[in-house]
C-alpha positions in Angstrom: 143.2 184.3 7.4 142.9 186.8 10.3 140.5 185.9 13.0 139.2 187.9 15.9 140.6 187.0 19.3 138.1 185.4 21.7 135.8 187.8 23.5 136.6 187.7 27.2 133.6 187.9 29.5 133.3 187.8 33.3 130.4 186.7 35.5 129.9 186.8 39.2 128.2 184.2 41.3 127.0 186.3 44.3 126.5 183.6 47.0 124.4 184.2 50.1 123.7 181.2 52.2 122.9 178.3 49.8 121.6 180.7 47.1 123.1 182.5 44.1 121.9 185.7 42.4 120.8 185.5 38.8 119.4 188.2 36.6 117.0 188.1 33.6 118.3 189.4 30.3 116.4 192.5 29.1 113.9 192.4 26.2 116.1 194.5 24.0 119.2 192.3 24.2 120.1 189.0 22.5 118.7 186.0 24.3 116.1 188.2 26.0 114.3 186.6 28.9 117.0 184.0 29.7 118.6 184.0 33.1 122.3 184.7 33.6 125.0 185.5 36.1 125.7 189.3 36.3 128.8 190.5 34.6 130.0 191.6 31.2 132.9 192.2 28.8 136.4 192.8 29.8 137.6 196.1 28.3 141.1 196.4 26.7 143.8 196.7 29.4 141.4 195.7 32.1 142.1 192.7 34.4 139.2 190.2 34.6 138.6 190.7 38.3 138.6 194.5 37.9 136.1 194.2 35.0 133.8 192.1 37.1 133.9 194.6 40.0 133.0 197.4 37.5 130.2 195.4 35.9 128.7 194.4 39.3 128.7 198.1 40.3 127.0 199.1 37.0 124.5 196.3 36.9 123.7 195.7 40.6 124.9 198.9 42.4 127.2 196.8 44.7 130.8 197.4 45.4 133.3 194.5 45.3 137.0 194.3 46.1 138.6 192.5 43.0 141.2 190.9 45.3 138.4 189.0 47.2 136.9 187.4 44.1 137.5 183.6 43.8 137.7 182.0 40.3 135.3 179.0 40.1 135.4 177.8 36.5 135.1 178.9 32.9 132.9 178.2 29.8 133.3 178.7 26.1 130.8 179.4 23.3 130.1 181.6 20.4 128.6 185.0 20.0 127.6 185.1 16.4 130.8 183.7 14.7 133.2 185.0 17.4 134.6 182.7 20.1 133.6 183.6 23.7 135.5 182.7 26.9 133.3 183.2 30.1 135.1 183.3 33.5 133.0 182.7 36.5 134.0 184.1 39.9 132.6 183.5 43.4 131.6 186.7 45.0 131.2 186.1 48.8 131.5 189.7 50.0 130.1 192.9 48.6 128.8 196.3 49.9 125.3 197.4 49.1 122.1 195.5 48.4 121.9 194.1 44.8 119.4 196.0 42.6 118.1 195.3 39.1 119.6 198.4 37.5 119.9 197.1 33.9 117.7 194.0 33.9 114.0 193.4 34.5 114.4 191.0 37.5 116.9 189.5 40.0 116.4 186.2 41.8 118.2 184.4 44.6 118.0 180.7 43.6 119.3 177.4 45.2 121.1 174.8 43.2 118.0 172.9 42.2 116.2 176.0 40.9 119.4 177.1 39.1 119.5 173.8 37.1 115.9 174.4 36.0 116.4 178.0 34.7 116.6 178.7 31.0 120.1 180.2 30.5 122.4 181.2 27.6 124.4 178.3 26.2 127.7 179.7 27.5 126.4 179.7 31.1 125.3 176.1 31.1 128.8 174.5 31.8 129.1 176.9 34.8 126.2 175.4 36.6 127.6 172.1 37.8 130.8 173.5 39.4 128.8 176.3 41.0 126.2 173.8 42.4 129.0 171.9 44.1 129.8 175.2 46.0 126.1 175.8 46.8 125.7 172.4 48.2 
């Protein structure tokens, strides 16, 4: 039986001081209203860090050097019946001020607030390793 390879998705934890940036999923997307880390799918032939730099530019209007991204952790889950692998990177440097270009709202949250946000299931395992960084 043939099966689809896992869907590779990247997310960025933009960290400023003791806070991280999260965005709210749009009303017209699956899991609407939940909070997530900005990012998206890795295209065929694209390196994960390059994909994240592209996605952050598209979603937030910021420029990021892929070489300066630091892997933090990963999570797994399902999208429908397809396996998902979600890679989380720390983004400590960027150019431009993040804007909600594709989502209704952005928030800077500390570790305590992050733990209380409703998030997609694949994002939940990312929270504890990220909170260790936030302090």
